[in-house]
N, C-alpha and C positions, 0 to 999 in steps of 0.2 A: 930147178925142181925142189932143191932143198929149201930155198927161200920161200917158195910157194907153200910147201908143206908146213913150214914153220908159221907162216901167216895163217894157214887154215887152223893149225893147232891153237894159236893164240886167240883166234876168233872164236873157236869152240869153247875154250876156257872162259872167255869173257861172257859168252851167252849163258854158259852154265852158272856162272856167278850171278848174273842178272836174274835168272830163274830162282836161284836159292834166296836171293835178296827179296824178290817179290813174294815168295812163299813165307819168308820170315815176317815181312811187313803185314801180310794177310793174317798170319797166326796171331801176331801182336794186336792187330785191330780187333780180332775176334775175342781175345782174352780181355781186352779193355771193355768191350761190350758186355761180356759175361760178368766181369767184376762190377760194372755199373748196374747190371740187372740184379746181381746178388745184393748190392748195396740197397737198392730200392725195396727188394723183397724183405730184407731184414728189418727195415724201418716199418714197413707195413705189418710185419709180424708183431713188433712191439706195440704199435698202435692198436692192433687187434687184441693183443693180450690185455692191455690197459682198459680197453673198452669192454671186452667180454668177461674178464676175470675180476678186474678191479672196479668196474662200473663207472669209469670216467666217461664224460660226455663232452662233445664239442661246444665251445663257447662262441656265441655270435659276435662278441665284442672284440675290438682290435686293441692289442696291447703291444708293448715294446718287445715282449718276448718273441713275437712273430718275426720281428726284424732280425733278432739274434738267430732264430731258427733258419731263416733264409740265408744269412751270411755263412753259417756253419755248413749248410748243405752245398752252397756254391763252392766254398773252400775245399770241402771233402771230395766233390766231384773232380775238381781240377787236380787235386793231389792223387786221386786214383788214376786219372788219365796219365799223369806224369810218371808216377812210380810203377803202377801196374803190377802190384804184388797182392796175393790173396790174403796174407796175414794183415797187411796194412788196410785192405778193404774191410775185413772183419772189425778191426779196431775202430776205424772211422765210422762204420755203420752203427756200432754200439754207442759211440759218443753222439752221433747225429740222432739216434733213436731217443736218447734222453732229451735232446733239444726239441725234437719234433713232438713228443708227448707233452712236454712243457708248454710249447706254443699252441698246439692244436686244442688241448684240453684245459688250457689256462691254469696250470698248476704252479705252485712254488717250486723253485729249483731243488730245494731240500726235500720236498715231498716226492718229486720225480725220482731223485737219486735213491731215496729211501725205499721206494717201491721197486726200483730197479734191482736192488739187492735180493729181492724175492723172485722177480721175473726172470732174471738172467739164469740162475741155476736151474729153475724149473723148466725153462725153455731148452736149456742145454741138455738136460736129462731126456726130455721128449725128443729132441733132435737126434741125440745119440742113438736112441732106440730105432728110429726110422732110418737113420743113416746106415747102420750096420745091417739092417734088413736088406737094404739095397746092395751093400757090399757082398752079401752072400750070393746074390743072383746076377748082379750086373757089374761090369767093369768099364766105367766111362770116366771122362774128365772130372776132376775134383770140383771144379767150379759148377759144372752142370748138376752133379749130385747135390751140392750145397743148395743150389737154387730149387731143385725138385723137393728136397726134404723140408726146406723152409716154407715152400708153397703148400706142402701137405699139412704142416703144422698150422698154417693160417686157415686152411680148410677145416681141420679138426676143431679149432677154436670156435669158428662160426657155426659149425654143426652142433657143437655142445651148447652154444648160446641160444640157438633157435629151438633146440629140443628141451633144454633145461635151464640154462643160465638166465634167461629173461624172466623166469618165474621167481627167481631169488631176489633178495634185496641187493641193491647196487654195491653196497660196502660189505657184502657177505665174506669176502676174502681179504679185506683190508685190515691190517693190524695197526696198533699204535706204534709210533716210531721206535721206542725202546724195544718192544716185543719183536718188531721187524728185524732189528739188528741181532737179537738173540737167536731167532729162527734162521737167519741167513748164514750163521757160522756152520752149523751142522749140514746145511744144504750145500754150501761150497765144498765142504770136506767130502760129502757123498758124491758130488759131481766129479771131483778130482779122482776119487777112487774108481768110479764107473769108467771115466775116460782112460785111466791107466789099465784097467782090466781089459777093456775092449781093444785098446791098442796092442796089448800083449797077446791077446787071443787072436788078433788079426794076423799075426805072424804064423800061426799054425791053423789058419782058417780051413785049409784043405783036408785036415785030419778030422776024424770023428770026435775025439775029445775037444778039439778046438771049436767045432760047430756046436757041440752040446754046451760047452762053457759059454760061448757067445749067446746062445739061446737063453740060458739061465740069467745072464747079465741083462739081456734085453727085457725079459719078463720082470726081473727085479727092478729095473729102472722104471718100467711102467707102473709097478705097484708103489714104488716110492713116490712117484709123481702124484698119483691119486691119493695116497695116504697123507701126504703133506697138505694137500688142498682140503681133505676131510678134517684134518686136525685143526687147521686154521678156521674152517667153517664152524666146527664144534666149539672152539674157544670163543669165537665171536657170538655164537648163540648164548653161551653162558654169560658173557659180558653184557649182552643185551638184556637178558633176564635180570641180572643184577641191577642194571641201570633203571629198568622199568619198575622194579620193586622199590628202588630208592625214590624215583619220581612219584610213585604211588603213595609212599609214606609222606612225602612233602605235600602232595595234593590233599591227603587226608588232613594234614595240619591246616592247610589253607581253607579246606572245606569247614573245618571246625571254627576257624576264625570268621569265615563267611557267615555261618549260622549264629555265632555270637553277636555279630553286627545286626543280623536280621532280628534276633531275639531282643536286642536292646531297642530296636525300632518298634517292634511289636509291643514291648512294655510301655513305651511312650504313647503309642496309639491307644492302648487300653486305658492308660491314665487320662488321655484326652477325652475318650468316650465317657469315662466315669464322671468327668467334670463338665460335660457338655450341657447338662441341664442347668447347672449353676451359671454357666456362661450365658445361656439364653435368658435366664432370669435377670442377670445383671444388665444385659442389652435392653430388655424390656423396661427395666428401671430407668435407664438413661433416656429411653424414648418417651416414657410417661412424664419425666421431668423436662422434656424437650431440651435436654443437654446434648445437642447434636455434635458438638465438638468433642465432648467426652466419649460419646458413642463411636465417633469416627476413630478416635485414638484407641479405644478398646478393641474395635474390630481389626485395626491394623496390627495390634499386638497379638491377637488371636491368629490372624493369617500368617504372621511371622513364625509362630510356634508350629503351625501346620506345615509350613515350608521346611522347617528344620526336620520334621518327621518324614516328609514325603520326598525330599530332594537330597541329593549328594552335593558336596562342595565341588567335586570333580565328576562330571557326568559326560560320558562319550556314547551313551545309548545302549551299551552292552552291560548287562547286569554283572557278569563275572569280572570284567575289567573295572567297572565302577567300584566294586567291593575292594579289589586289590589296590586301586589308586587311593581311595579314601582311607583305607586301613593303614597304608604305609606312609602316605604323603602328608596327611593331616598333622601328625606329631612333629614334622620338621618344616612345616610351612612358614613358621616364624623365624627359622634359622637360615632358610635358603629361599631363593627366588624360584617359585614353582610355576611352570607353564604347561597346561594340558589343552590340547586342541584336537579337533576331529570328531567324527561320528561313525559308528558301525552298528548294524542291527544285531539282534541276538541270534538270528538264524544264519550264522556263518558256516562255511565248510569245516572250519577248525572247531574241534570239540571244545566244550567248556573246560574240560580238564586240561587239554593242551594249551588253550588260551590263557588259563590261569597260571600255568607253569611259565609260559613265555613272559607274561606281564610281570609276575612277581619276581622272577629272576632278574629281569632288566631293571626294575625299580630298586630291588634290594642292592644289587651291584652299584647302582647309581648313588644310593644313599650312603653306602659304605665308602665310596670314593670321595664324595662331597665332604663327609665328616673329617677326612684327613687333610682337607684344604685349609690353609691358614691365611695366607696373604692375599689370595685372589677372591673374586666374587664367587659365591656359592650359588649354583643354579642347577636345576633339573628341568629338562624340556621333554615332554612325551607327546607324540603325535600319532594318532591312529585314524586311518581312513580307508574306505573301500571304493573302488572304481568299477568299471564294467568288466575288467579282466583281473585285476590284482587287488589284494588287501595289503596295505602298507602299514608298518609300524616303525617309527623313527624315534630313537631316544638319544638325547645329548646331555652331557653333564660335565661340570668342571672337575679336574683331577690334578694331582701333583705330577710334575714333570718327571719325577723319579720312577714312576710306574711305567713299565715298558710292555710293548707287545712283542712276543717271541713266537714266531711260527704261527700256529693256529690256536695257541693258548694264551689267555691273558694272565700274566704273572701276578701273584698276590703277595702282599707283605704280611698276611695273616700267619699266626703261629700254627694254626691247624690247617696246614697245606694239603693234608691228605683228603680232607672232606671239602675244603673250599676249592673253587675252580670248576666244580661240577655245574655251576649255574649256566655258564656260556656253553658248555658241552651239552647240557640238557636241551638248551634252546636249539643248538645245531642239530641234534638228533631229531627233535620234533619237526623242525623246518625241512629236513631231508625226507621225513615221512610224508610230507605233502608236496615233495618235489619243488620246494621253494628255494629262495636264496637268502643267506644270512651273511651280511658283510659288517665288519667292525674294524675300527682303526683308532689310533690316537694321534692327534696333531697338536703338538705343543702341550697346552694345558686343557685339552678337551677330548673326551671320549665320545665316539660316535658309533651308533649301531643302527643298522637298517635291515628290516625283514620284509621280504616280498613273497607272497603266496598267492597262487592262482585261485580264483573263486570257483572255477569249474575244473576240478582235478579229474582227469580221465583215467590216469594210470600212475602207479608209483614206480614204473620202470623207465 
């Protein structure tokens, strides 16, 4: 009997251990699934923030960054399954978010990280507000709360975008890299303070002062979130106004030069009209003398003079571009090899003002770069053409190998660095205005710039 009872007890203990082990395995599997779901929602959250707030859009081209993105995602998922810890999931999700926005929106790694310094604290503030609202009323698994408030943040971002965000310019909340770093410091400090206060108040959540304090912190967090976005937007509006004024001044100078060229042509035309009677009398004289060889030579000289008045050395069909090309390239045509190709009509979707700024900045930058070249062939190539869908502008020129491309700005060796460098930035701003693409690079001793703008722009969003 004793042996039998011992057998029964051992059997019971074994079954109980099996049940506990099954429950533990089931709970572990559920935690892994929740961590993976949280990982995905955080990535979607950052993709949504970059789209709705920073105005980034998906690129249809395939790049090497996509491969890196896939590798990071696979490695992160395997690590989450193996480690199965919430803090590790958060860390991997943040790293993967940077990789995903870089790959999906075709950004430079430096640009993605720079924007992340603004996105992370702002999203943390917004998440904290929503999270502690849940903690006041609901007590559930931490993973589930994290997933729910992250999903709510995603929903709020898209509600904002469809109600207001798509009416604003894409880069309304995008600051320059240096300004980004300056703004991110106070943002991180405020985020840390809010986290500390909410954590401290959570300990006394059941008391009236605790609930009141937590409510004030949540309201303050919401106000800080909105206030920072408004501050960034206001700063960008002022910068845009400053740049537009600067471009307007440059355009006024270009317009003045344009009218000076037209005035010179008009002066030559008046002179020709004044001398036309004498020209006809001379032709009649050749005819009466039957000196047809002299008459032919005289007519050829007259036609040559007419051509000088009516035609440009560089003619691409567009009056604005013609004036820019001839004004800047004629003085250097004997010093460098100049090649101008293509044709575009005057009635482009790009305004004359914007086209003048684009063409003049490209040509001026090219001339400045070519003037610094010593041992290499000096050349400038300008091509402009329009197709059924796009208008293309391609500019190539020789340059010194010492000049480098750094991020999105072309470095200059000019002493006046404060004013110089606006050329390519102005081009970029105008191209963005028409939802176009502006690509430029330096390969060995050649600078290459390409602009592509749709002929039928439906929207600038």
